[in-house]
Backbone as CSV, one residue per row, in Angstrom:
resi,resn,N_x,N_y,N_z,CA_x,CA_y,CA_z,C_x,C_y,C_z
1,MET,14.851,1.137,18.338,14.883,1.573,16.948,15.091,0.357,16.012
2,VAL,16.060,-0.500,16.374,16.333,-1.666,15.548,15.129,-2.600,15.508
3,SER,14.507,-2.810,16.665,13.310,-3.667,16.710,12.197,-3.096,15.878
4,SER,12.035,-1.769,15.915,10.996,-1.129,15.130,11.259,-1.293,13.648
5,ILE,12.511,-1.095,13.229,12.843,-1.266,11.803,12.587,-2.696,11.352
6,ARG,12.984,-3.655,12.188,12.760,-5.041,11.848,11.263,-5.354,11.737
7,HIS,10.493,-4.815,12.676,9.052,-5.065,12.647,8.417,-4.530,11.349
8,TRP,8.741,-3.284,10.975,8.099,-2.701,9.815,8.631,-3.281,8.502
9,CYS,9.865,-3.779,8.543,10.352,-4.490,7.341,9.577,-5.801,7.144
10,GLN,9.200,-6.450,8.258,8.373,-7.640,8.151,6.976,-7.291,7.680
11,VAL,6.380,-6.268,8.279,5.009,-5.883,7.926,4.901,-5.491,6.459
12,SER,5.924,-4.824,5.953,5.874,-4.366,4.579,6.402,-5.391,3.594
13,GLY,6.663,-6.595,4.053,7.041,-7.654,3.154,8.437,-7.549,2.566
14,LEU,9.346,-6.866,3.284,10.706,-6.706,2.793,11.650,-7.774,3.362
15,ILE,11.321,-8.298,4.555,12.089,-9.397,5.126,11.096,-10.441,5.652
16,LYS,11.616,-11.641,5.884,10.821,-12.714,6.458,11.719,-13.589,7.315
17,THR,11.131,-14.412,8.155,11.942,-15.306,9.009,12.658,-16.303,8.117
18,ASP,13.869,-16.579,8.488,14.701,-17.560,7.748,14.217,-18.967,8.055
19,PRO,13.742,-19.708,7.021,13.244,-21.056,7.285,14.327,-22.048,7.708
20,ASP,15.579,-21.696,7.462,16.703,-22.601,7.747,17.437,-22.292,9.044
21,GLU,17.225,-21.070,9.575,17.955,-20.691,10.811,17.009,-19.942,11.733
22,ARG,16.693,-20.553,12.843,15.726,-20.009,13.791,16.183,-18.649,14.336
23,GLY,15.256,-17.681,14.374,15.544,-16.375,14.938,16.232,-15.428,13.987
24,GLN,16.482,-15.872,12.775,17.156,-15.032,11.796,16.139,-14.599,10.720
25,PHE,16.519,-13.535,9.989,15.654,-13.006,8.948,16.426,-12.923,7.638
26,VAL,15.693,-13.055,6.565,16.270,-12.914,5.222,15.386,-11.985,4.421
27,ALA,15.961,-11.345,3.420,15.184,-10.456,2.554,14.259,-11.255,1.664
28,THR,13.047,-10.738,1.435,12.123,-11.331,0.479,12.588,-10.967,-0.929
29,ASP,11.922,-11.517,-1.926,12.268,-11.177,-3.322,12.097,-9.688,-3.548
30,LEU,11.029,-9.086,-2.978,10.824,-7.650,-3.148,11.901,-6.854,-2.412
31,GLY,12.241,-7.301,-1.201,13.275,-6.624,-0.421,14.615,-6.647,-1.151
32,LYS,14.958,-7.797,-1.718,16.202,-7.899,-2.501,16.173,-6.964,-3.697
33,ALA,15.037,-6.992,-4.397,14.911,-6.193,-5.619,15.091,-4.702,-5.342
34,ILE,14.560,-4.235,-4.219,14.616,-2.814,-3.919,15.950,-2.398,-3.298
35,PHE,16.442,-3.168,-2.326,17.515,-2.668,-1.471,18.877,-3.300,-1.691
36,ASN,19.009,-4.172,-2.649,20.333,-4.729,-2.947,21.313,-3.613,-3.242
37,ASN,22.449,-3.603,-2.546,23.397,-2.502,-2.690,23.999,-2.404,-4.078
38,ASN,24.124,-3.546,-4.762,24.802,-3.569,-6.050,23.868,-3.224,-7.216
39,ASN,22.656,-3.778,-7.188,21.768,-3.560,-8.324,20.324,-3.367,-7.911
40,GLY,20.090,-2.847,-6.688,18.720,-2.653,-6.216,18.006,-1.535,-6.954
41,PHE,16.688,-1.648,-6.991,15.889,-0.643,-7.635,16.111,0.739,-7.023
42,ASP,16.042,0.762,-5.663,16.038,2.073,-4.981,16.560,1.894,-3.546
43,PRO,17.833,1.561,-3.361,18.356,1.183,-2.029,18.297,2.324,-1.001
44,TYR,18.179,3.549,-1.420,18.161,4.677,-0.481,16.781,5.353,-0.404
45,LEU,15.748,4.706,-0.898,14.414,5.236,-0.863,14.313,6.653,-1.437
46,ASP,14.944,6.846,-2.564,14.923,8.165,-3.206,13.664,8.360,-4.049
47,ASP,13.057,7.276,-4.506,11.949,7.370,-5.449,10.620,7.200,-4.716
48,PRO,9.681,8.138,-4.855,8.373,8.013,-4.195,7.641,6.735,-4.590
49,ALA,7.942,6.195,-5.763,7.310,4.932,-6.176,7.521,3.824,-5.168
50,THR,8.710,3.805,-4.552,9.019,2.776,-3.571,8.142,2.947,-2.332
51,LEU,7.875,4.182,-1.953,6.978,4.427,-0.818,5.571,3.944,-1.132
52,TRP,5.142,4.103,-2.373,3.804,3.579,-2.740,3.793,2.053,-2.664
53,LEU,4.859,1.399,-3.045,4.963,-0.066,-2.911,4.855,-0.491,-1.462
54,ILE,5.608,0.212,-0.588,5.607,-0.117,0.836,4.229,0.111,1.427
55,HIS,3.601,1.238,1.056,2.239,1.517,1.505,1.311,0.379,1.104
56,TRP,1.394,-0.064,-0.134,0.555,-1.154,-0.613,0.772,-2.440,0.180
57,LYS,2.008,-2.785,0.452,2.299,-4.009,1.187,1.760,-3.930,2.601
58,ILE,1.899,-2.790,3.251,1.392,-2.619,4.616,-0.109,-2.722,4.672
59,THR,-0.786,-2.021,3.773,-2.255,-1.934,3.836,-2.951,-3.197,3.321
60,THR,-2.200,-4.148,2.828,-2.797,-5.431,2.453,-2.404,-6.534,3.417
61,ASN,-1.769,-6.167,4.540,-1.321,-7.124,5.558,-2.326,-7.124,6.708
62,ILE,-3.321,-7.979,6.622,-4.430,-7.952,7.574,-4.036,-8.303,8.984
63,ASN,-3.070,-9.197,9.168,-2.713,-9.633,10.512,-1.688,-8.759,11.201
64,GLN,-0.676,-8.336,10.508,0.364,-7.544,11.136,0.119,-6.034,11.088
65,ALA,-0.820,-5.620,10.289,-1.166,-4.191,10.159,-2.684,-4.054,10.070
66,THR,-3.388,-4.561,11.058,-4.838,-4.644,11.001,-5.495,-3.276,10.841
67,ALA,-5.026,-2.263,11.600,-5.613,-0.928,11.500,-5.422,-0.354,10.121
68,TRP,-4.261,-0.561,9.533,-3.967,-0.047,8.197,-4.851,-0.755,7.156
69,TYR,-4.971,-2.064,7.295,-5.828,-2.846,6.378,-7.255,-2.352,6.452
70,TRP,-7.752,-2.217,7.673,-9.157,-1.824,7.840,-9.408,-0.422,7.276
71,ALA,-8.497,0.514,7.550,-8.683,1.873,7.132,-8.778,2.005,5.617
72,PHE,-7.913,1.286,4.901,-7.879,1.440,3.447,-8.727,0.435,2.682
73,ASN,-9.172,-0.635,3.344,-9.936,-1.638,2.639,-11.399,-1.753,3.086
74,ILE,-11.679,-1.372,4.326,-13.020,-1.565,4.884,-13.722,-0.253,5.157
75,LEU,-13.032,0.686,5.807,-13.636,1.948,6.194,-14.161,2.687,4.969
76,ARG,-15.416,3.145,5.010,-16.001,3.793,3.847,-16.049,5.325,3.952
77,GLU,-16.059,5.831,5.161,-16.120,7.273,5.322,-14.804,7.922,4.872
78,ASN,-14.922,9.105,4.317,-13.718,9.812,3.892,-13.084,10.596,5.012
79,GLN,-13.881,10.949,6.009,-13.358,11.649,7.204,-13.590,10.768,8.426
80,PHE,-12.689,10.910,9.404,-12.833,10.090,10.632,-12.169,10.806,11.797
81,ALA,-12.668,10.505,12.980,-12.034,10.942,14.233,-11.367,9.736,14.862
82,SER,-10.313,9.959,15.619,-9.535,8.815,16.163,-10.395,7.941,17.086
83,ASP,-11.291,8.533,17.864,-12.123,7.748,18.809,-13.084,6.836,18.053
84,THR,-13.784,7.372,17.081,-14.719,6.553,16.303,-13.958,5.545,15.455
85,PHE,-12.795,5.929,14.963,-11.943,5.007,14.222,-11.633,3.777,15.085
86,LYS,-11.224,4.012,16.319,-10.881,2.911,17.218,-12.103,2.048,17.521
87,THR,-13.233,2.690,17.799,-14.456,1.953,18.137,-14.915,1.060,16.981
88,GLU,-14.947,1.626,15.794,-15.408,0.859,14.614,-14.414,-0.241,14.237
89,LEU,-13.117,0.062,14.413,-12.105,-0.949,14.127,-12.259,-2.114,15.095
90,TYR,-12.486,-1.796,16.385,-12.667,-2.876,17.374,-13.866,-3.735,17.040
91,GLU,-14.954,-3.120,16.698,-16.173,-3.873,16.345,-15.929,-4.764,15.149
92,TRP,-15.173,-4.257,14.194,-14.868,-5.078,12.996,-13.973,-6.258,13.343
93,THR,-12.958,-6.028,14.179,-12.056,-7.116,14.541,-12.796,-8.214,15.302
94,GLN,-13.803,-7.822,16.110,-14.581,-8.790,16.844,-15.346,-9.718,15.908
95,GLN,-15.706,-9.226,14.746,-16.427,-10.023,13.751,-15.498,-10.886,12.915
96,GLN,-14.171,-10.652,13.028,-13.208,-11.352,12.191,-12.336,-12.301,13.016
97,LYS,-12.805,-12.765,14.139,-11.976,-13.522,15.063,-11.340,-14.755,14.430
98,GLU,-12.018,-15.346,13.461,-11.473,-16.572,12.867,-10.394,-16.294,11.832
99,SER,-10.298,-15.045,11.357,-9.346,-14.755,10.293,-8.193,-13.878,10.693
100,ILE,-8.276,-13.206,11.839,-7.152,-12.364,12.296,-6.863,-12.639,13.769
101,ARG,-5.652,-12.286,14.167,-5.227,-12.512,15.541,-6.029,-11.618,16.512
102,PRO,-6.253,-12.076,17.754,-6.949,-11.252,18.762,-6.152,-9.971,19.049
103,ILE,-6.864,-8.871,19.332,-6.215,-7.598,19.587,-6.711,-7.050,20.903
104,SER,-5.785,-6.733,21.830,-6.179,-6.151,23.106,-6.485,-4.669,22.917
105,ASP,-7.158,-4.097,23.925,-7.531,-2.679,23.845,-6.299,-1.765,23.778
106,ASN,-5.281,-2.105,24.559,-4.049,-1.290,24.552,-3.355,-1.363,23.191
107,THR,-3.314,-2.568,22.641,-2.717,-2.740,21.328,-3.470,-1.964,20.255
108,LEU,-4.769,-1.998,20.389,-5.632,-1.299,19.414,-5.400,0.209,19.471
109,GLN,-5.296,0.761,20.666,-5.065,2.202,20.818,-3.698,2.588,20.228
110,ARG,-2.687,1.762,20.503,-1.345,2.033,19.953,-1.372,1.968,18.426
111,ASP,-2.101,0.996,17.921,-2.177,0.854,16.462,-2.847,2.070,15.829
112,VAL,-3.920,2.559,16.456,-4.608,3.724,15.896,-3.698,4.943,15.906
113,ASN,-3.004,5.167,17.016,-2.068,6.280,17.093,-0.948,6.153,16.090
114,CYS,-0.425,4.950,15.946,0.658,4.697,14.999,0.179,4.841,13.567
115,PHE,-1.050,4.402,13.305,-1.604,4.562,11.954,-1.682,6.021,11.561
116,ILE,-2.157,6.855,12.449,-2.251,8.296,12.153,-0.875,8.887,11.932
117,ARG,0.094,8.488,12.768,1.462,9.003,12.624,2.111,8.521,11.318
118,THR,1.641,7.415,10.765,2.200,6.898,9.517,1.990,7.879,8.380
119,TYR,0.853,8.558,8.371,0.478,9.382,7.246,0.355,10.875,7.542
120,CYS,0.397,11.238,8.814,0.261,12.658,9.170,1.504,13.141,9.864
121,HIS,1.852,14.402,9.684,3.026,14.984,10.296,2.937,14.946,11.827
122,SER,4.070,14.761,12.464,4.148,14.730,13.915,3.850,16.070,14.519
123,ARG,3.197,16.075,15.689,2.946,17.300,16.424,4.054,17.574,17.423
124,HIS,5.009,16.650,17.560,6.077,16.855,18.543,7.051,17.890,18.008
125,ASN,6.970,19.083,18.551,7.854,20.116,18.084,8.451,20.969,19.219
126,THR,8.376,20.434,20.445,8.945,21.133,21.588,10.328,20.638,21.898
127,LYS,11.086,21.424,22.618,12.444,21.039,22.937,12.476,19.816,23.851
128,ALA,11.364,19.599,24.579,11.321,18.483,25.511,10.974,17.175,24.845
129,ALA,10.580,17.224,23.589,10.180,16.017,22.885,11.358,15.097,22.678
130,VAL,11.120,13.795,22.777,12.139,12.811,22.477,12.490,12.891,20.983
131,ALA,13.779,12.883,20.676,14.193,13.088,19.290,13.548,12.102,18.320
132,GLU,13.490,10.809,18.711,12.943,9.815,17.821,11.452,10.031,17.559
133,GLU,10.784,10.708,18.488,9.360,10.914,18.344,9.051,12.087,17.429
134,THR,10.050,12.842,17.039,9.825,13.962,16.134,10.017,13.552,14.685
135,PHE,10.459,12.316,14.451,10.671,11.852,13.084,9.318,11.558,12.427
136,ASP,9.119,12.031,11.227,7.942,11.662,10.490,8.185,10.380,9.707
137,CYS,7.152,9.579,9.570,7.250,8.366,8.749,7.435,8.805,7.285
138,PRO,8.226,8.092,6.501,8.400,8.438,5.097,7.081,8.475,4.311
139,LEU,6.096,7.689,4.766,4.817,7.632,4.027,4.000,8.914,4.155
140,VAL,4.421,9.815,5.038,3.791,11.129,5.116,3.878,11.826,3.740
141,GLU,4.963,11.574,3.018,5.181,12.205,1.708,4.070,11.876,0.707
142,LEU,3.365,10.814,0.915,2.324,10.396,-0.037,1.093,11.263,0.061
143,ASN,0.937,11.994,1.143,-0.203,12.915,1.316,-1.538,12.181,1.155
144,LEU,-1.647,11.025,1.758,-2.867,10.241,1.679,-3.900,10.654,2.727
145,ILE,-3.439,11.153,3.868,-4.342,11.557,4.942,-3.871,12.900,5.501
146,THR,-4.803,13.807,5.709,-4.456,15.101,6.300,-5.366,15.356,7.504
147,GLU,-4.872,16.173,8.423,-5.675,16.554,9.567,-6.650,17.649,9.162
148,LEU,-7.879,17.568,9.671,-8.877,18.591,9.359,-8.460,19.926,9.979
149,PRO,-8.857,21.031,9.376,-8.457,22.359,9.851,-8.822,22.630,11.310
150,ASN,-9.946,22.095,11.767,-10.363,22.333,13.147,-9.687,21.417,14.136
151,GLY,-8.871,20.468,13.626,-8.110,19.603,14.488,-8.856,18.488,15.174
152,ASP,-10.097,18.247,14.785,-10.875,17.183,15.477,-11.086,15.938,14.610
153,GLY,-10.268,15.779,13.612,-10.394,14.576,12.789,-9.418,14.591,11.637
154,TYR,-9.592,13.617,10.748,-8.680,13.443,9.623,-9.455,13.114,8.369
155,GLU,-8.818,13.281,7.222,-9.497,13.092,5.945,-8.563,12.398,4.941
156,PHE,-9.091,11.392,4.273,-8.385,10.750,3.185,-8.377,11.701,1.971
157,GLN,-7.253,11.751,1.307,-7.133,12.604,0.112,-7.331,11.735,-1.129
158,ARG,-8.542,11.748,-1.648,-8.879,10.943,-2.797,-8.641,11.724,-4.101
159,GLY,-8.141,11.039,-5.115,-7.960,11.704,-6.400,-6.623,11.406,-7.029
160,GLU,-6.157,12.294,-7.882,-4.892,12.107,-8.596,-3.705,12.036,-7.652
161,LYS,-2.779,11.111,-7.958,-1.566,10.978,-7.173,-0.378,11.217,-8.105
162,GLU,0.215,12.390,-8.028,1.233,12.781,-9.005,2.460,11.905,-8.974
163,THR,2.784,11.317,-7.839,4.018,10.511,-7.736,3.758,9.037,-7.895
164,LEU,2.527,8.623,-8.216,2.189,7.215,-8.346,2.262,6.780,-9.791
165,PRO,3.317,6.013,-10.167,3.491,5.604,-11.569,2.494,4.534,-11.975
166,ILE,2.172,4.466,-13.240,1.256,3.473,-13.765,1.809,2.066,-13.560
167,GLU,3.115,1.929,-13.597,3.706,0.587,-13.406,3.385,0.030,-12.007
168,ILE,3.379,0.912,-11.008,3.047,0.470,-9.652,1.576,0.115,-9.569
169,VAL,0.717,0.920,-10.146,-0.726,0.642,-10.143,-0.982,-0.676,-10.834
170,THR,-0.340,-0.916,-11.978,-0.567,-2.145,-12.763,-0.039,-3.368,-12.010
171,ALA,1.132,-3.250,-11.369,1.678,-4.367,-10.606,0.739,-4.770,-9.471
172,THR,0.192,-3.757,-8.793,-0.727,-4.042,-7.683,-2.080,-4.552,-8.209
173,LEU,-2.474,-4.089,-9.369,-3.703,-4.575,-10.010,-3.557,-6.073,-10.299
174,ILE,-2.415,-6.502,-10.815,-2.194,-7.924,-11.099,-2.223,-8.732,-9.803
175,ALA,-1.590,-8.216,-8.746,-1.576,-8.915,-7.480,-3.004,-9.034,-6.908
176,PHE,-3.766,-7.975,-7.024,-5.182,-8.000,-6.595,-5.958,-9.033,-7.396
177,TRP,-5.723,-9.079,-8.709,-6.395,-10.020,-9.583,-6.099,-11.457,-9.141
178,ASP,-4.819,-11.742,-8.877,-4.416,-13.101,-8.521,-4.997,-13.542,-7.177
179,VAL,-5.178,-12.586,-6.264,-5.694,-12.936,-4.936,-7.208,-13.074,-4.935
180,ARG,-7.887,-12.147,-5.601,-9.356,-12.105,-5.521,-10.070,-12.743,-6.685
181,PHE,-9.474,-12.767,-7.885,-10.170,-13.241,-9.063,-9.244,-14.092,-9.949
182,SER,-8.564,-15.043,-9.322,-7.499,-15.776,-10.031,-7.971,-16.510,-11.273
183,ASP,-9.232,-16.951,-11.300,-9.743,-17.713,-12.438,-10.516,-16.856,-13.440
184,ALA,-10.658,-15.581,-13.144,-11.465,-14.724,-14.003,-10.647,-14.164,-15.154
185,GLY,-11.301,-14.043,-16.310,-10.652,-13.456,-17.467,-10.831,-11.959,-17.559
186,ALA,-11.717,-11.418,-16.697,-11.975,-9.978,-16.724,-12.384,-9.525,-15.336
187,ILE,-12.123,-8.271,-15.036,-12.520,-7.662,-13.757,-13.239,-6.353,-14.098
188,SER,-14.316,-6.087,-13.373,-15.078,-4.856,-13.620,-14.366,-3.640,-13.051
189,PHE,-14.670,-2.499,-13.649,-14.125,-1.229,-13.174,-14.504,-1.016,-11.710
190,ARG,-15.705,-1.362,-11.337,-16.158,-1.145,-9.974,-15.337,-1.956,-8.962
191,GLU,-15.011,-3.217,-9.317,-14.164,-4.001,-8.434,-12.782,-3.392,-8.277
192,LEU,-12.232,-2.900,-9.355,-10.894,-2.273,-9.314,-10.897,-0.964,-8.490
193,MET,-12.036,-0.338,-8.401,-12.146,0.913,-7.664,-12.456,0.728,-6.195
194,TYR,-13.365,-0.248,-5.876,-13.951,-0.238,-4.527,-13.806,-1.540,-3.751
195,ALA,-13.367,-2.618,-4.363,-13.234,-3.863,-3.643,-12.024,-3.817,-2.695
196,PRO,-12.099,-4.522,-1.549,-10.912,-4.599,-0.689,-9.719,-5.139,-1.462
197,LEU,-8.545,-4.545,-1.175,-7.261,-4.871,-1.808,-7.086,-4.287,-3.204
198,SER,-8.122,-3.606,-3.702,-8.042,-3.061,-5.049,-7.177,-1.806,-5.099
199,PRO,-6.599,-1.508,-6.248,-5.784,-0.283,-6.401,-6.571,0.985,-6.075
200,GLY,-7.855,1.011,-6.446,-8.668,2.190,-6.178,-8.794,2.504,-4.715
201,ARG,-8.954,1.462,-3.896,-9.057,1.681,-2.448,-7.706,1.911,-1.797
202,ILE,-6.713,1.085,-2.136,-5.422,1.212,-1.494,-4.773,2.565,-1.752
203,PHE,-4.908,3.079,-2.992,-4.281,4.330,-3.346,-5.226,5.515,-3.270
204,ARG,-6.473,5.287,-2.887,-7.460,6.333,-2.779,-7.567,7.154,-4.060
205,LEU,-7.798,6.442,-5.157,-7.978,7.104,-6.449,-9.420,7.481,-6.635
206,ASP,-9.700,8.461,-7.493,-11.072,8.708,-7.935,-11.281,8.026,-9.267
207,GLU,-12.511,8.003,-9.755,-12.831,7.243,-10.962,-12.144,7.827,-12.209
208,ASP,-12.048,9.140,-12.295,-11.383,9.737,-13.451,-9.895,9.354,-13.498
209,THR,-9.244,9.394,-12.353,-7.822,9.032,-12.301,-7.624,7.560,-12.644
210,MET,-8.484,6.688,-12.095,-8.399,5.271,-12.410,-8.568,5.021,-13.895
211,THR,-9.499,5.705,-14.539,-9.735,5.558,-15.954,-8.481,5.919,-16.750
212,ILE,-7.826,6.998,-16.360,-6.603,7.427,-17.063,-5.535,6.325,-16.974
213,TYR,-5.379,5.736,-15.814,-4.431,4.623,-15.676,-4.833,3.436,-16.571
214,LEU,-6.094,3.067,-16.495,-6.560,1.871,-17.224,-6.442,2.023,-18.729
215,GLU,-6.643,3.196,-19.227,-6.564,3.430,-20.651,-5.146,3.249,-21.212
216,LYS,-4.164,3.225,-20.339,-2.767,3.038,-20.757,-2.291,1.594,-20.622
217,LEU,-3.164,0.718,-20.090,-2.765,-0.654,-19.815,-2.317,-1.413,-21.051
218,GLU,-3.069,-1.309,-22.115,-2.807,-2.119,-23.307,-1.400,-1.836,-23.839
219,GLN,-1.025,-0.571,-23.937,0.317,-0.233,-24.449,1.397,-0.621,-23.436
220,LEU,1.145,-0.381,-22.158,2.138,-0.664,-21.144,2.456,-2.156,-21.071
221,THR,1.447,-2.993,-21.201,1.626,-4.422,-20.969,1.731,-5.231,-22.246
222,ASP,1.914,-4.560,-23.377,2.010,-5.259,-24.682,0.808,-6.170,-24.889
223,ASN,-0.373,-5.636,-24.622,-1.675,-6.320,-24.853,-1.959,-7.431,-23.853
224,ALA,-1.160,-7.571,-22.800,-1.497,-8.576,-21.776,-2.764,-8.180,-21.046
225,LEU,-2.924,-6.894,-20.808,-4.141,-6.354,-20.155,-4.760,-5.310,-21.089
226,GLU,-6.100,-5.292,-21.088,-6.815,-4.376,-21.977,-8.052,-3.846,-21.264
227,TYR,-8.216,-2.529,-21.317,-9.398,-1.876,-20.732,-10.405,-1.576,-21.840
228,ASP,-11.671,-1.915,-21.580,-12.717,-1.700,-22.605,-13.977,-1.193,-21.948
229,GLU,-14.660,-0.274,-22.631,-15.897,0.314,-22.120,-17.069,0.038,-23.042
230,THR,-17.049,-1.036,-23.800,-18.106,-1.352,-24.753,-19.459,-1.482,-24.060
231,ALA,-20.453,-0.826,-24.640,-21.848,-0.886,-24.148,-21.928,-0.552,-22.648
232,ASN,-21.149,0.440,-22.237,-21.146,0.898,-20.847,-20.718,-0.175,-19.865
233,LEU,-20.129,-1.274,-20.377,-19.592,-2.318,-19.503,-18.085,-2.085,-19.375
234,LYS,-17.672,-1.471,-18.284,-16.270,-1.129,-18.074,-15.545,-2.291,-17.429
235,GLN,-14.600,-2.880,-18.150,-13.853,-4.028,-17.642,-12.409,-4.026,-18.095
236,VAL,-11.579,-4.677,-17.326,-10.201,-4.959,-17.752,-10.115,-6.451,-18.065
237,TYR,-9.576,-6.761,-19.230,-9.429,-8.138,-19.664,-7.971,-8.557,-19.581
238,ARG,-7.741,-9.823,-19.157,-6.370,-10.337,-19.121,-6.219,-11.381,-20.225
239,HIS,-5.374,-11.065,-21.190,-5.167,-11.951,-22.324,-3.988,-12.917,-22.094
240,LYS,-3.074,-12.534,-21.259,-1.941,-13.411,-20.949,-1.344,-12.987,-19.599
241,ASP,-0.562,-13.877,-18.997,0.032,-13.566,-17.693,1.181,-12.604,-17.840
242,LEU,1.342,-11.803,-16.795,2.413,-10.803,-16.765,2.968,-10.761,-15.352
243,ASN,4.282,-10.894,-15.217,4.948,-10.854,-13.910,5.064,-9.400,-13.450
244,PRO,4.475,-9.047,-12.298,4.578,-7.666,-11.795,5.997,-7.174,-11.691
245,MET,6.951,-8.046,-11.369,8.319,-7.641,-11.231,8.896,-7.095,-12.543
246,THR,8.377,-7.574,-13.662,8.796,-7.073,-14.960,8.442,-5.586,-15.074
247,LEU,7.257,-5.229,-14.621,6.820,-3.829,-14.675,7.663,-2.944,-13.748
248,LEU,7.976,-3.470,-12.570,8.782,-2.698,-11.626,10.172,-2.450,-12.184
249,LYS,10.787,-3.466,-12.771,12.105,-3.320,-13.366,12.078,-2.252,-14.485
250,ARG,11.023,-2.334,-15.279,10.918,-1.387,-16.383,10.809,0.034,-15.879
251,TYR,10.020,0.233,-14.835,9.841,1.577,-14.271,11.173,2.108,-13.734
252,TYR,11.808,1.348,-12.830,13.008,1.866,-12.189,14.156,2.040,-13.200
253,LYS,14.209,1.175,-14.180,15.247,1.328,-15.212,15.034,2.603,-16.006
254,SER,13.786,2.892,-16.322,13.489,4.084,-17.130,13.734,5.374,-16.348
255,ASN,13.795,5.254,-15.001,14.015,6.447,-14.175,15.425,6.491,-13.619
256,ASP,16.300,5.694,-14.208,17.727,5.720,-13.835,17.983,5.399,-12.380
257,THR,17.052,4.645,-11.750,17.303,4.250,-10.374,17.546,2.733,-10.268
258,PHE,17.401,2.073,-11.431,17.634,0.627,-11.440,18.935,0.335,-12.190
259,LYS,19.817,-0.427,-11.561,21.088,-0.769,-12.181,21.001,-2.181,-12.786
260,GLU,21.499,-2.336,-13.969,21.494,-3.626,-14.639,22.251,-4.654,-13.792
261,VAL,21.710,-5.880,-13.741,22.411,-6.960,-13.054,23.715,-7.271,-13.774
262,LEU,24.803,-7.356,-13.041,26.088,-7.621,-13.654,26.160,-9.062,-14.116
């Protein structure tokens, strides 16, 4: 259990290896911001917004969460079966040998099973089941993937996300911008919806929902970001830099889950 917690804290970018002490770990800036006992944003994971942040960090980690990255950034089908998921994921990893670590067949199968368990409720409900195996992952609450009624596959739930705050979408939008388009002054609506690492793909938004978020950018960011649809050219413009942590602090403070630094 401890090893599993440590692994997923690393994958989700909450802890990292200590550069000064071999074999030890320290909290990242995000980990400190969320889980600090004295002034953390959400030390007990009470706010669904924190789960969205963790989901985002996991699904953008190509090496430590390859199946998660592939599913949310590369896979185009809205429905999938676990066998075809594994086969297509394997074929994709074979094409990415220079950019990601090698993956054995056993590791791949475990990753696929674990990926499904991350977002879907556990089927372990018998008295003989191991207690730890009956626990659902907290990310199940996001309702991003559901099992098909006939039980032979799964489906991504695309559309409005009631628990996903605009501050989280905007913070991830800025991170996406810095990674993929660092020198660009504008990003197209299509890139924000469908490009790998984009908020549209990571959060499985539909175009109407994305538009609603983008139309609030100018007011939320004090004109740092602006959405415009002039002449059917839908783009977001960046007029000045904005630290994503500023948006996160604002959100948690407004929801009474962030304590002022003493």
